[in-house]
N, CA, C, O and CB atoms as a CASP TS submission, in Angstrom:
PFRMAT TS
TARGET T0000
AUTHOR 0000-0000-0000
METHOD Language model
MODEL 1
PARENT N/A
ATOM      1  N   MET     1     -26.940 -17.877 -17.841  1.00  0.00           N
ATOM      2  CA  MET     1     -25.824 -17.416 -17.022  1.00  0.00           C
ATOM      3  C   MET     1     -26.142 -16.044 -16.469  1.00  0.00           C
ATOM      4  O   MET     1     -26.604 -15.169 -17.202  1.00  0.00           O
ATOM      5  CB  MET     1     -24.512 -17.386 -17.834  1.00  0.00           C
ATOM      6  N   GLY     2     -25.894 -15.839 -15.148  1.00  0.00           N
ATOM      7  CA  GLY     2     -26.200 -14.571 -14.499  1.00  0.00           C
ATOM      8  C   GLY     2     -25.129 -13.531 -14.763  1.00  0.00           C
ATOM      9  O   GLY     2     -24.083 -13.810 -15.348  1.00  0.00           O
ATOM     10  N   THR     3     -25.424 -12.332 -14.315  1.00  0.00           N
ATOM     11  CA  THR     3     -24.486 -11.230 -14.463  1.00  0.00           C
ATOM     12  C   THR     3     -23.390 -11.357 -13.413  1.00  0.00           C
ATOM     13  O   THR     3     -23.668 -11.648 -12.249  1.00  0.00           O
ATOM     14  CB  THR     3     -25.210  -9.866 -14.341  1.00  0.00           C
ATOM     15  N   ILE     4     -22.154 -11.141 -13.823  1.00  0.00           N
ATOM     16  CA  ILE     4     -21.014 -11.191 -12.899  1.00  0.00           C
ATOM     17  C   ILE     4     -20.911  -9.843 -12.195  1.00  0.00           C
ATOM     18  O   ILE     4     -20.939  -8.792 -12.835  1.00  0.00           O
ATOM     19  CB  ILE     4     -19.676 -11.536 -13.654  1.00  0.00           C
ATOM     20  N   TYR     5     -20.792  -9.885 -10.875  1.00  0.00           N
ATOM     21  CA  TYR     5     -20.677  -8.676 -10.062  1.00  0.00           C
ATOM     22  C   TYR     5     -19.331  -8.009 -10.314  1.00  0.00           C
ATOM     23  O   TYR     5     -18.288  -8.662 -10.280  1.00  0.00           O
ATOM     24  CB  TYR     5     -20.846  -9.004  -8.560  1.00  0.00           C
ATOM     25  N   THR     6     -19.364  -6.705 -10.567  1.00  0.00           N
ATOM     26  CA  THR     6     -18.136  -5.945 -10.799  1.00  0.00           C
ATOM     27  C   THR     6     -18.027  -4.858  -9.724  1.00  0.00           C
ATOM     28  O   THR     6     -18.721  -3.845  -9.807  1.00  0.00           O
ATOM     29  CB  THR     6     -18.120  -5.317 -12.241  1.00  0.00           C
ATOM     30  N   PRO     7     -17.173  -5.050  -8.723  1.00  0.00           N
ATOM     31  CA  PRO     7     -17.043  -4.057  -7.648  1.00  0.00           C
ATOM     32  C   PRO     7     -16.197  -2.865  -8.080  1.00  0.00           C
ATOM     33  O   PRO     7     -15.519  -2.893  -9.107  1.00  0.00           O
ATOM     34  CB  PRO     7     -16.430  -4.700  -6.404  1.00  0.00           C
ATOM     35  N   LYS     8     -16.260  -1.820  -7.261  1.00  0.00           N
ATOM     36  CA  LYS     8     -15.386  -0.661  -7.452  1.00  0.00           C
ATOM     37  C   LYS     8     -14.044  -0.967  -6.792  1.00  0.00           C
ATOM     38  O   LYS     8     -13.968  -1.799  -5.888  1.00  0.00           O
ATOM     39  CB  LYS     8     -16.027   0.648  -6.855  1.00  0.00           C
ATOM     40  N   GLN     9     -12.992  -0.295  -7.244  1.00  0.00           N
ATOM     41  CA  GLN     9     -11.673  -0.522  -6.662  1.00  0.00           C
ATOM     42  C   GLN     9     -11.708  -0.198  -5.166  1.00  0.00           C
ATOM     43  O   GLN     9     -12.271   0.816  -4.754  1.00  0.00           O
ATOM     44  CB  GLN     9     -10.597   0.335  -7.385  1.00  0.00           C
ATOM     45  N   HIS    10     -11.103  -1.070  -4.366  1.00  0.00           N
ATOM     46  CA  HIS    10     -11.005  -1.008  -2.907  1.00  0.00           C
ATOM     47  C   HIS    10     -12.319  -1.342  -2.197  1.00  0.00           C
ATOM     48  O   HIS    10     -12.393  -1.249  -0.971  1.00  0.00           O
ATOM     49  CB  HIS    10     -10.549   0.364  -2.491  1.00  0.00           C
ATOM     50  N   GLU    11     -13.353  -1.729  -2.943  1.00  0.00           N
ATOM     51  CA  GLU    11     -14.603  -2.162  -2.320  1.00  0.00           C
ATOM     52  C   GLU    11     -14.370  -3.525  -1.670  1.00  0.00           C
ATOM     53  O   GLU    11     -13.685  -4.379  -2.232  1.00  0.00           O
ATOM     54  CB  GLU    11     -15.771  -2.229  -3.371  1.00  0.00           C
ATOM     55  N   LYS    12     -14.940  -3.719  -0.493  1.00  0.00           N
ATOM     56  CA  LYS    12     -14.796  -5.007   0.194  1.00  0.00           C
ATOM     57  C   LYS    12     -15.825  -5.997  -0.355  1.00  0.00           C
ATOM     58  O   LYS    12     -17.012  -5.691  -0.465  1.00  0.00           O
ATOM     59  CB  LYS    12     -14.966  -4.839   1.735  1.00  0.00           C
ATOM     60  N   VAL    13     -15.336  -7.185  -0.694  1.00  0.00           N
ATOM     61  CA  VAL    13     -16.169  -8.253  -1.246  1.00  0.00           C
ATOM     62  C   VAL    13     -15.820  -9.565  -0.554  1.00  0.00           C
ATOM     63  O   VAL    13     -14.801  -9.668   0.128  1.00  0.00           O
ATOM     64  CB  VAL    13     -15.978  -8.374  -2.787  1.00  0.00           C
ATOM     65  N   ARG    14     -16.673 -10.559  -0.736  1.00  0.00           N
ATOM     66  CA  ARG    14     -16.410 -11.888  -0.178  1.00  0.00           C
ATOM     67  C   ARG    14     -16.006 -12.829  -1.307  1.00  0.00           C
ATOM     68  O   ARG    14     -16.650 -12.882  -2.355  1.00  0.00           O
ATOM     69  CB  ARG    14     -17.658 -12.438   0.581  1.00  0.00           C
ATOM     70  N   ASP    15     -14.926 -13.570  -1.071  1.00  0.00           N
ATOM     71  CA  ASP    15     -14.489 -14.631  -1.978  1.00  0.00           C
ATOM     72  C   ASP    15     -15.284 -15.877  -1.584  1.00  0.00           C
ATOM     73  O   ASP    15     -15.071 -16.429  -0.504  1.00  0.00           O
ATOM     74  CB  ASP    15     -12.909 -14.880  -1.899  1.00  0.00           C
ATOM     75  N   GLN    16     -16.184 -16.318  -2.438  1.00  0.00           N
ATOM     76  CA  GLN    16     -17.040 -17.457  -2.122  1.00  0.00           C
ATOM     77  C   GLN    16     -16.254 -18.754  -1.990  1.00  0.00           C
ATOM     78  O   GLN    16     -16.701 -19.665  -1.294  1.00  0.00           O
ATOM     79  CB  GLN    16     -18.102 -17.613  -3.183  1.00  0.00           C
ATOM     80  N   ARG    17     -15.105 -18.863  -2.633  1.00  0.00           N
ATOM     81  CA  ARG    17     -14.317 -20.101  -2.534  1.00  0.00           C
ATOM     82  C   ARG    17     -13.751 -20.291  -1.140  1.00  0.00           C
ATOM     83  O   ARG    17     -13.812 -21.390  -0.589  1.00  0.00           O
ATOM     84  CB  ARG    17     -13.181 -20.094  -3.552  1.00  0.00           C
ATOM     85  N   SER    18     -13.200 -19.229  -0.563  1.00  0.00           N
ATOM     86  CA  SER    18     -12.533 -19.352   0.733  1.00  0.00           C
ATOM     87  C   SER    18     -13.347 -18.774   1.883  1.00  0.00           C
ATOM     88  O   SER    18     -13.080 -19.081   3.045  1.00  0.00           O
ATOM     89  CB  SER    18     -11.195 -18.674   0.680  1.00  0.00           C
ATOM     90  N   GLY    19     -14.334 -17.944   1.573  1.00  0.00           N
ATOM     91  CA  GLY    19     -15.100 -17.264   2.610  1.00  0.00           C
ATOM     92  C   GLY    19     -14.424 -16.012   3.132  1.00  0.00           C
ATOM     93  O   GLY    19     -14.968 -15.327   3.999  1.00  0.00           O
ATOM     94  N   ARG    20     -13.234 -15.703   2.609  1.00  0.00           N
ATOM     95  CA  ARG    20     -12.476 -14.546   3.077  1.00  0.00           C
ATOM     96  C   ARG    20     -13.052 -13.254   2.512  1.00  0.00           C
ATOM     97  O   ARG    20     -13.631 -13.240   1.426  1.00  0.00           O
ATOM     98  CB  ARG    20     -11.000 -14.680   2.689  1.00  0.00           C
ATOM     99  N   VAL    21     -12.887 -12.170   3.263  1.00  0.00           N
ATOM    100  CA  VAL    21     -13.248 -10.837   2.812  1.00  0.00           C
ATOM    101  C   VAL    21     -11.981 -10.170   2.314  1.00  0.00           C
ATOM    102  O   VAL    21     -10.931 -10.256   2.951  1.00  0.00           O
ATOM    103  CB  VAL    21     -13.928 -10.001   3.950  1.00  0.00           C
ATOM    104  N   GLY    22     -12.085  -9.501   1.167  1.00  0.00           N
ATOM    105  CA  GLY    22     -10.935  -8.803   0.616  1.00  0.00           C
ATOM    106  C   GLY    22     -11.347  -7.529  -0.082  1.00  0.00           C
ATOM    107  O   GLY    22     -12.512  -7.347  -0.437  1.00  0.00           O
ATOM    108  N   GLU    23     -10.387  -6.651  -0.276  1.00  0.00           N
ATOM    109  CA  GLU    23     -10.614  -5.433  -1.042  1.00  0.00           C
ATOM    110  C   GLU    23     -10.324  -5.742  -2.508  1.00  0.00           C
ATOM    111  O   GLU    23      -9.281  -6.299  -2.848  1.00  0.00           O
ATOM    112  CB  GLU    23      -9.719  -4.251  -0.520  1.00  0.00           C
ATOM    113  N   TYR    24     -11.258  -5.374  -3.356  1.00  0.00           N
ATOM    114  CA  TYR    24     -11.077  -5.570  -4.795  1.00  0.00           C
ATOM    115  C   TYR    24      -9.988  -4.626  -5.285  1.00  0.00           C
ATOM    116  O   TYR    24     -10.053  -3.418  -5.057  1.00  0.00           O
ATOM    117  CB  TYR    24     -12.412  -5.330  -5.572  1.00  0.00           C
ATOM    118  N   MET    25      -8.987  -5.182  -5.959  1.00  0.00           N
ATOM    119  CA  MET    25      -7.893  -4.375  -6.471  1.00  0.00           C
ATOM    120  C   MET    25      -7.993  -4.200  -7.992  1.00  0.00           C
ATOM    121  O   MET    25      -7.876  -3.084  -8.499  1.00  0.00           O
ATOM    122  CB  MET    25      -6.554  -5.011  -6.099  1.00  0.00           C
ATOM    123  N   ALA    26      -8.211  -5.302  -8.715  1.00  0.00           N
ATOM    124  CA  ALA    26      -8.269  -5.243 -10.177  1.00  0.00           C
ATOM    125  C   ALA    26      -8.685  -6.605 -10.712  1.00  0.00           C
ATOM    126  O   ALA    26      -8.698  -7.602  -9.990  1.00  0.00           O
ATOM    127  CB  ALA    26      -6.898  -4.811 -10.779  1.00  0.00           C
ATOM    128  N   THR    27      -9.024  -6.620 -11.990  1.00  0.00           N
ATOM    129  CA  THR    27      -9.230  -7.874 -12.711  1.00  0.00           C
ATOM    130  C   THR    27      -8.193  -7.909 -13.821  1.00  0.00           C
ATOM    131  O   THR    27      -8.145  -7.022 -14.673  1.00  0.00           O
ATOM    132  CB  THR    27     -10.705  -7.999 -13.284  1.00  0.00           C
ATOM    133  N   GLN    28      -7.367  -8.945 -13.798  1.00  0.00           N
ATOM    134  CA  GLN    28      -6.320  -9.095 -14.802  1.00  0.00           C
ATOM    135  C   GLN    28      -6.225 -10.553 -15.198  1.00  0.00           C
ATOM    136  O   GLN    28      -6.325 -11.448 -14.359  1.00  0.00           O
ATOM    137  CB  GLN    28      -4.958  -8.578 -14.276  1.00  0.00           C
ATOM    138  N   ALA    29      -6.032 -10.781 -16.483  1.00  0.00           N
ATOM    139  CA  ALA    29      -5.866 -12.137 -17.020  1.00  0.00           C
ATOM    140  C   ALA    29      -7.013 -13.051 -16.593  1.00  0.00           C
ATOM    141  O   ALA    29      -6.816 -14.240 -16.344  1.00  0.00           O
ATOM    142  CB  ALA    29      -4.528 -12.731 -16.560  1.00  0.00           C
ATOM    143  N   GLY    30      -8.221 -12.473 -16.513  1.00  0.00           N
ATOM    144  CA  GLY    30      -9.388 -13.276 -16.198  1.00  0.00           C
ATOM    145  C   GLY    30      -9.559 -13.639 -14.730  1.00  0.00           C
ATOM    146  O   GLY    30     -10.424 -14.448 -14.394  1.00  0.00           O
ATOM    147  N   LEU    31      -8.748 -13.054 -13.846  1.00  0.00           N
ATOM    148  CA  LEU    31      -8.856 -13.326 -12.409  1.00  0.00           C
ATOM    149  C   LEU    31      -9.019 -12.023 -11.636  1.00  0.00           C
ATOM    150  O   LEU    31      -8.469 -10.990 -12.018  1.00  0.00           O
ATOM    151  CB  LEU    31      -7.615 -14.098 -11.902  1.00  0.00           C
ATOM    152  N   VAL    32      -9.775 -12.082 -10.553  1.00  0.00           N
ATOM    153  CA  VAL    32      -9.954 -10.947  -9.657  1.00  0.00           C
ATOM    154  C   VAL    32      -8.833 -10.979  -8.632  1.00  0.00           C
ATOM    155  O   VAL    32      -8.532 -12.030  -8.066  1.00  0.00           O
ATOM    156  CB  VAL    32     -11.356 -10.977  -8.965  1.00  0.00           C
ATOM    157  N   HIS    33      -8.221  -9.838  -8.395  1.00  0.00           N
ATOM    158  CA  HIS    33      -7.154  -9.713  -7.402  1.00  0.00           C
ATOM    159  C   HIS    33      -7.740  -9.043  -6.167  1.00  0.00           C
ATOM    160  O   HIS    33      -8.273  -7.936  -6.241  1.00  0.00           O
ATOM    161  CB  HIS    33      -5.932  -8.897  -7.965  1.00  0.00           C
ATOM    162  N   LEU    34      -7.633  -9.733  -5.021  1.00  0.00           N
ATOM    163  CA  LEU    34      -8.144  -9.244  -3.752  1.00  0.00           C
ATOM    164  C   LEU    34      -7.009  -9.110  -2.755  1.00  0.00           C
ATOM    165  O   LEU    34      -6.021  -9.841  -2.814  1.00  0.00           O
ATOM    166  CB  LEU    34      -9.233 -10.175  -3.207  1.00  0.00           C
ATOM    167  N   ARG    35      -7.165  -8.160  -1.833  1.00  0.00           N
ATOM    168  CA  ARG    35      -6.171  -7.939  -0.784  1.00  0.00           C
ATOM    169  C   ARG    35      -6.902  -7.899   0.550  1.00  0.00           C
ATOM    170  O   ARG    35      -7.997  -7.342   0.628  1.00  0.00           O
ATOM    171  CB  ARG    35      -5.358  -6.615  -1.027  1.00  0.00           C
ATOM    172  N   PRO    36      -6.328  -8.474   1.597  1.00  0.00           N
ATOM    173  CA  PRO    36      -6.980  -8.406   2.903  1.00  0.00           C
ATOM    174  C   PRO    36      -7.196  -6.951   3.326  1.00  0.00           C
ATOM    175  O   PRO    36      -6.334  -6.109   3.075  1.00  0.00           O
ATOM    176  CB  PRO    36      -6.145  -9.151   3.960  1.00  0.00           C
ATOM    177  N   PRO    37      -8.330  -6.640   3.965  1.00  0.00           N
ATOM    178  CA  PRO    37      -8.526  -5.275   4.475  1.00  0.00           C
ATOM    179  C   PRO    37      -7.377  -4.891   5.401  1.00  0.00           C
ATOM    180  O   PRO    37      -6.998  -5.661   6.283  1.00  0.00           O
ATOM    181  CB  PRO    37      -9.881  -5.155   5.222  1.00  0.00           C
ATOM    182  N   GLY    38      -6.836  -3.719   5.198  1.00  0.00           N
ATOM    183  CA  GLY    38      -5.718  -3.268   6.023  1.00  0.00           C
ATOM    184  C   GLY    38      -4.365  -3.658   5.468  1.00  0.00           C
ATOM    185  O   GLY    38      -3.337  -3.282   6.031  1.00  0.00           O
ATOM    186  N   GLY    39      -4.344  -4.407   4.372  1.00  0.00           N
ATOM    187  CA  GLY    39      -3.083  -4.772   3.732  1.00  0.00           C
ATOM    188  C   GLY    39      -2.732  -6.231   3.913  1.00  0.00           C
ATOM    189  O   GLY    39      -3.351  -6.945   4.702  1.00  0.00           O
ATOM    190  N   GLY    40      -1.741  -6.656   3.178  1.00  0.00           N
ATOM    191  CA  GLY    40      -1.306  -8.043   3.219  1.00  0.00           C
ATOM    192  C   GLY    40      -1.148  -8.587   1.814  1.00  0.00           C
ATOM    193  O   GLY    40      -1.226  -7.845   0.835  1.00  0.00           O
ATOM    194  N   CYS    41      -0.927  -9.876   1.726  1.00  0.00           N
ATOM    195  CA  CYS    41      -0.695 -10.539   0.442  1.00  0.00           C
ATOM    196  C   CYS    41      -1.999 -10.685  -0.338  1.00  0.00           C
ATOM    197  O   CYS    41      -3.013 -11.143   0.190  1.00  0.00           O
ATOM    198  CB  CYS    41      -0.052 -11.918   0.658  1.00  0.00           C
ATOM    199  N   GLU    42      -1.946 -10.287  -1.595  1.00  0.00           N
ATOM    200  CA  GLU    42      -3.104 -10.444  -2.474  1.00  0.00           C
ATOM    201  C   GLU    42      -3.299 -11.905  -2.832  1.00  0.00           C
ATOM    202  O   GLU    42      -2.369 -12.708  -2.766  1.00  0.00           O
ATOM    203  CB  GLU    42      -2.941  -9.603  -3.748  1.00  0.00           C
ATOM    204  N   TRP    43      -4.538 -12.239  -3.216  1.00  0.00           N
ATOM    205  CA  TRP    43      -4.847 -13.557  -3.765  1.00  0.00           C
ATOM    206  C   TRP    43      -5.789 -13.362  -4.935  1.00  0.00           C
ATOM    207  O   TRP    43      -6.354 -12.283  -5.114  1.00  0.00           O
ATOM    208  CB  TRP    43      -5.474 -14.503  -2.685  1.00  0.00           C
ATOM    209  N   THR    44      -5.956 -14.385  -5.714  1.00  0.00           N
ATOM    210  CA  THR    44      -6.818 -14.297  -6.884  1.00  0.00           C
ATOM    211  C   THR    44      -7.954 -15.300  -6.784  1.00  0.00           C
ATOM    212  O   THR    44      -7.858 -16.319  -6.099  1.00  0.00           O
ATOM    213  CB  THR    44      -6.016 -14.530  -8.165  1.00  0.00           C
ATOM    214  N   THR    45      -9.029 -14.982  -7.485  1.00  0.00           N
ATOM    215  CA  THR    45     -10.192 -15.850  -7.561  1.00  0.00           C
ATOM    216  C   THR    45     -10.921 -15.543  -8.868  1.00  0.00           C
ATOM    217  O   THR    45     -10.778 -14.438  -9.393  1.00  0.00           O
ATOM    218  CB  THR    45     -11.134 -15.656  -6.320  1.00  0.00           C
ATOM    219  N   PRO    46     -11.685 -16.470  -9.402  1.00  0.00           N
ATOM    220  CA  PRO    46     -12.443 -16.175 -10.616  1.00  0.00           C
ATOM    221  C   PRO    46     -13.490 -15.086 -10.345  1.00  0.00           C
ATOM    222  O   PRO    46     -14.028 -15.013  -9.240  1.00  0.00           O
ATOM    223  CB  PRO    46     -13.126 -17.458 -11.151  1.00  0.00           C
ATOM    224  N   PRO    47     -13.780 -14.249 -11.331  1.00  0.00           N
ATOM    225  CA  PRO    47     -14.729 -13.150 -11.113  1.00  0.00           C
ATOM    226  C   PRO    47     -16.142 -13.604 -10.767  1.00  0.00           C
ATOM    227  O   PRO    47     -16.897 -12.848 -10.155  1.00  0.00           O
ATOM    228  CB  PRO    47     -14.783 -12.293 -12.333  1.00  0.00           C
ATOM    229  N   ASP    48     -16.507 -14.810 -11.144  1.00  0.00           N
ATOM    230  CA  ASP    48     -17.856 -15.285 -10.812  1.00  0.00           C
ATOM    231  C   ASP    48     -17.938 -15.859  -9.394  1.00  0.00           C
ATOM    232  O   ASP    48     -18.981 -16.378  -8.995  1.00  0.00           O
ATOM    233  CB  ASP    48     -18.296 -16.344 -11.819  1.00  0.00           C
ATOM    234  N   ARG    49     -16.841 -15.767  -8.631  1.00  0.00           N
ATOM    235  CA  ARG    49     -16.812 -16.303  -7.263  1.00  0.00           C
ATOM    236  C   ARG    49     -16.705 -15.204  -6.200  1.00  0.00           C
ATOM    237  O   ARG    49     -16.382 -15.488  -5.047  1.00  0.00           O
ATOM    238  CB  ARG    49     -15.645 -17.269  -7.112  1.00  0.00           C
ATOM    239  N   ILE    50     -16.977 -13.940  -6.587  1.00  0.00           N
ATOM    240  CA  ILE    50     -17.003 -12.867  -5.587  1.00  0.00           C
ATOM    241  C   ILE    50     -18.426 -12.356  -5.459  1.00  0.00           C
ATOM    242  O   ILE    50     -19.223 -12.429  -6.395  1.00  0.00           O
ATOM    243  CB  ILE    50     -16.031 -11.708  -5.970  1.00  0.00           C
ATOM    244  N   GLU    51     -18.727 -11.831  -4.264  1.00  0.00           N
ATOM    245  CA  GLU    51     -20.051 -11.272  -4.022  1.00  0.00           C
ATOM    246  C   GLU    51     -19.911 -10.047  -3.140  1.00  0.00           C
ATOM    247  O   GLU    51     -18.956  -9.935  -2.371  1.00  0.00           O
ATOM    248  CB  GLU    51     -20.993 -12.316  -3.371  1.00  0.00           C
ATOM    249  N   PRO    52     -20.869  -9.123  -3.248  1.00  0.00           N
ATOM    250  CA  PRO    52     -20.811  -7.952  -2.365  1.00  0.00           C
ATOM    251  C   PRO    52     -21.084  -8.358  -0.926  1.00  0.00           C
ATOM    252  O   PRO    52     -21.748  -9.362  -0.666  1.00  0.00           O
ATOM    253  CB  PRO    52     -21.822  -6.878  -2.815  1.00  0.00           C
ATOM    254  N   LEU    53     -20.565  -7.571   0.002  1.00  0.00           N
ATOM    255  CA  LEU    53     -20.844  -7.814   1.415  1.00  0.00           C
ATOM    256  C   LEU    53     -22.220  -7.277   1.740  1.00  0.00           C
ATOM    257  O   LEU    53     -22.674  -6.307   1.133  1.00  0.00           O
ATOM    258  CB  LEU    53     -19.770  -7.163   2.326  1.00  0.00           C
ATOM    259  N   ASN    54     -22.884  -7.903   2.693  1.00  0.00           N
ATOM    260  CA  ASN    54     -24.172  -7.406   3.165  1.00  0.00           C
ATOM    261  C   ASN    54     -23.926  -6.161   3.998  1.00  0.00           C
ATOM    262  O   ASN    54     -22.999  -6.139   4.808  1.00  0.00           O
ATOM    263  CB  ASN    54     -24.936  -8.489   3.987  1.00  0.00           C
ATOM    264  N   PRO    55     -24.747  -5.109   3.817  1.00  0.00           N
ATOM    265  CA  PRO    55     -24.579  -3.929   4.675  1.00  0.00           C
ATOM    266  C   PRO    55     -24.731  -4.337   6.140  1.00  0.00           C
ATOM    267  O   PRO    55     -25.604  -5.133   6.484  1.00  0.00           O
ATOM    268  CB  PRO    55     -25.614  -2.819   4.306  1.00  0.00           C
ATOM    269  N   GLY    56     -23.880  -3.790   6.989  1.00  0.00           N
ATOM    270  CA  GLY    56     -23.957  -4.079   8.413  1.00  0.00           C
ATOM    271  C   GLY    56     -23.273  -5.373   8.812  1.00  0.00           C
ATOM    272  O   GLY    56     -23.353  -5.774   9.973  1.00  0.00           O
ATOM    273  N   LEU    57     -22.601  -6.039   7.875  1.00  0.00           N
ATOM    274  CA  LEU    57     -21.902  -7.274   8.211  1.00  0.00           C
ATOM    275  C   LEU    57     -20.812  -6.969   9.225  1.00  0.00           C
ATOM    276  O   LEU    57     -20.015  -6.052   9.026  1.00  0.00           O
ATOM    277  CB  LEU    57     -21.305  -7.941   6.945  1.00  0.00           C
ATOM    278  N   ASP    58     -20.774  -7.726  10.300  1.00  0.00           N
ATOM    279  CA  ASP    58     -19.770  -7.541  11.335  1.00  0.00           C
ATOM    280  C   ASP    58     -18.478  -8.191  10.882  1.00  0.00           C
ATOM    281  O   ASP    58     -18.352  -9.415  10.924  1.00  0.00           O
ATOM    282  CB  ASP    58     -20.241  -8.130  12.687  1.00  0.00           C
ATOM    283  N   LEU    59     -17.517  -7.389  10.449  1.00  0.00           N
ATOM    284  CA  LEU    59     -16.240  -7.918   9.983  1.00  0.00           C
ATOM    285  C   LEU    59     -15.350  -8.191  11.182  1.00  0.00           C
ATOM    286  O   LEU    59     -15.207  -7.353  12.072  1.00  0.00           O
ATOM    287  CB  LEU    59     -15.552  -6.937   8.998  1.00  0.00           C
ATOM    288  N   GLN    60     -14.758  -9.368  11.192  1.00  0.00           N
ATOM    289  CA  GLN    60     -13.817  -9.726  12.236  1.00  0.00           C
ATOM    290  C   GLN    60     -12.444  -9.881  11.593  1.00  0.00           C
ATOM    291  O   GLN    60     -12.352 -10.203  10.408  1.00  0.00           O
ATOM    292  CB  GLN    60     -14.254 -11.033  12.976  1.00  0.00           C
ATOM    293  N   PRO    61     -11.373  -9.657  12.359  1.00  0.00           N
ATOM    294  CA  PRO    61     -10.037  -9.808  11.789  1.00  0.00           C
ATOM    295  C   PRO    61      -9.814 -11.235  11.294  1.00  0.00           C
ATOM    296  O   PRO    61     -10.271 -12.201  11.906  1.00  0.00           O
ATOM    297  CB  PRO    61      -8.969  -9.433  12.823  1.00  0.00           C
ATOM    298  N   ALA    62      -9.115 -11.343  10.196  1.00  0.00           N
ATOM    299  CA  ALA    62      -8.796 -12.662   9.647  1.00  0.00           C
ATOM    300  C   ALA    62      -7.729 -13.327  10.500  1.00  0.00           C
ATOM    301  O   ALA    62      -6.907 -12.655  11.123  1.00  0.00           O
ATOM    302  CB  ALA    62      -8.324 -12.552   8.177  1.00  0.00           C
ATOM    303  N   ASP    63      -7.750 -14.634  10.521  1.00  0.00           N
ATOM    304  CA  ASP    63      -6.729 -15.419  11.204  1.00  0.00           C
ATOM    305  C   ASP    63      -5.409 -15.210  10.461  1.00  0.00           C
ATOM    306  O   ASP    63      -5.401 -15.259   9.231  1.00  0.00           O
ATOM    307  CB  ASP    63      -7.120 -16.945  11.266  1.00  0.00           C
ATOM    308  N   PRO    64      -4.285 -14.978  11.164  1.00  0.00           N
ATOM    309  CA  PRO    64      -3.018 -14.773  10.468  1.00  0.00           C
ATOM    310  C   PRO    64      -2.586 -15.971   9.622  1.00  0.00           C
ATOM    311  O   PRO    64      -1.734 -15.829   8.744  1.00  0.00           O
ATOM    312  CB  PRO    64      -1.945 -14.460  11.466  1.00  0.00           C
ATOM    313  N   ASN    65      -3.164 -17.148   9.874  1.00  0.00           N
ATOM    314  CA  ASN    65      -2.829 -18.328   9.067  1.00  0.00           C
ATOM    315  C   ASN    65      -3.711 -18.458   7.842  1.00  0.00           C
ATOM    316  O   ASN    65      -3.613 -19.443   7.110  1.00  0.00           O
ATOM    317  CB  ASN    65      -2.944 -19.580   9.903  1.00  0.00           C
ATOM    318  N   GLY    66      -4.585 -17.460   7.605  1.00  0.00           N
ATOM    319  CA  GLY    66      -5.405 -17.474   6.405  1.00  0.00           C
ATOM    320  C   GLY    66      -6.763 -18.127   6.561  1.00  0.00           C
ATOM    321  O   GLY    66      -7.509 -18.217   5.586  1.00  0.00           O
ATOM    322  N   ALA    67      -7.109 -18.587   7.758  1.00  0.00           N
ATOM    323  CA  ALA    67      -8.427 -19.206   7.954  1.00  0.00           C
ATOM    324  C   ALA    67      -9.495 -18.123   7.924  1.00  0.00           C
ATOM    325  O   ALA    67      -9.256 -17.017   8.408  1.00  0.00           O
ATOM    326  CB  ALA    67      -8.486 -19.997   9.299  1.00  0.00           C
ATOM    327  N   PRO    68     -10.677 -18.416   7.362  1.00  0.00           N
ATOM    328  CA  PRO    68     -11.738 -17.417   7.369  1.00  0.00           C
ATOM    329  C   PRO    68     -12.198 -17.129   8.795  1.00  0.00           C
ATOM    330  O   PRO    68     -12.101 -17.996   9.664  1.00  0.00           O
ATOM    331  CB  PRO    68     -12.921 -17.885   6.512  1.00  0.00           C
ATOM    332  N   PRO    69     -12.701 -15.913   9.043  1.00  0.00           N
ATOM    333  CA  PRO    69     -13.152 -15.590  10.390  1.00  0.00           C
ATOM    334  C   PRO    69     -14.320 -16.459  10.812  1.00  0.00           C
ATOM    335  O   PRO    69     -15.131 -16.870   9.982  1.00  0.00           O
ATOM    336  CB  PRO    69     -13.539 -14.133  10.478  1.00  0.00           C
ATOM    337  N   ARG    70     -14.404 -16.738  12.109  1.00  0.00           N
ATOM    338  CA  ARG    70     -15.530 -17.507  12.634  1.00  0.00           C
ATOM    339  C   ARG    70     -16.726 -16.586  12.812  1.00  0.00           C
ATOM    340  O   ARG    70     -16.550 -15.409  13.129  1.00  0.00           O
ATOM    341  CB  ARG    70     -15.161 -18.192  13.976  1.00  0.00           C
ATOM    342  N   PRO    71     -17.944 -17.096  12.616  1.00  0.00           N
ATOM    343  CA  PRO    71     -19.121 -16.248  12.812  1.00  0.00           C
ATOM    344  C   PRO    71     -19.235 -15.793  14.270  1.00  0.00           C
ATOM    345  O   PRO    71     -18.867 -16.522  15.191  1.00  0.00           O
ATOM    346  CB  PRO    71     -20.396 -16.999  12.391  1.00  0.00           C
ATOM    347  N   ALA    72     -19.747 -14.586  14.461  1.00  0.00           N
ATOM    348  CA  ALA    72     -19.958 -14.075  15.819  1.00  0.00           C
ATOM    349  C   ALA    72     -21.084 -14.859  16.474  1.00  0.00           C
ATOM    350  O   ALA    72     -22.063 -15.227  15.825  1.00  0.00           O
ATOM    351  CB  ALA    72     -20.285 -12.552  15.804  1.00  0.00           C
ATOM    352  N   LEU    73     -20.933 -15.107  17.761  1.00  0.00           N
ATOM    353  CA  LEU    73     -21.964 -15.831  18.500  1.00  0.00           C
ATOM    354  C   LEU    73     -22.949 -14.898  19.136  1.00  0.00           C
ATOM    355  O   LEU    73     -23.885 -15.346  19.798  1.00  0.00           O
ATOM    356  CB  LEU    73     -21.346 -16.705  19.553  1.00  0.00           C
TER
END
């Protein structure tokens, strides 16, 4: 089993389950709490399902319906 990534508070990470980018808020009750950059409703994911963002990643605004952003063309 590999090492689980532990981000710093407010660090932007990717939720591998949904593909969404979120700010790391805390880990509680075995789940990671993420919030959309700029604010919004938090969501949870298992700690082994988050990854750091690649430096220079072009972040696009999330769809208001919760769909992950489309890749830039």
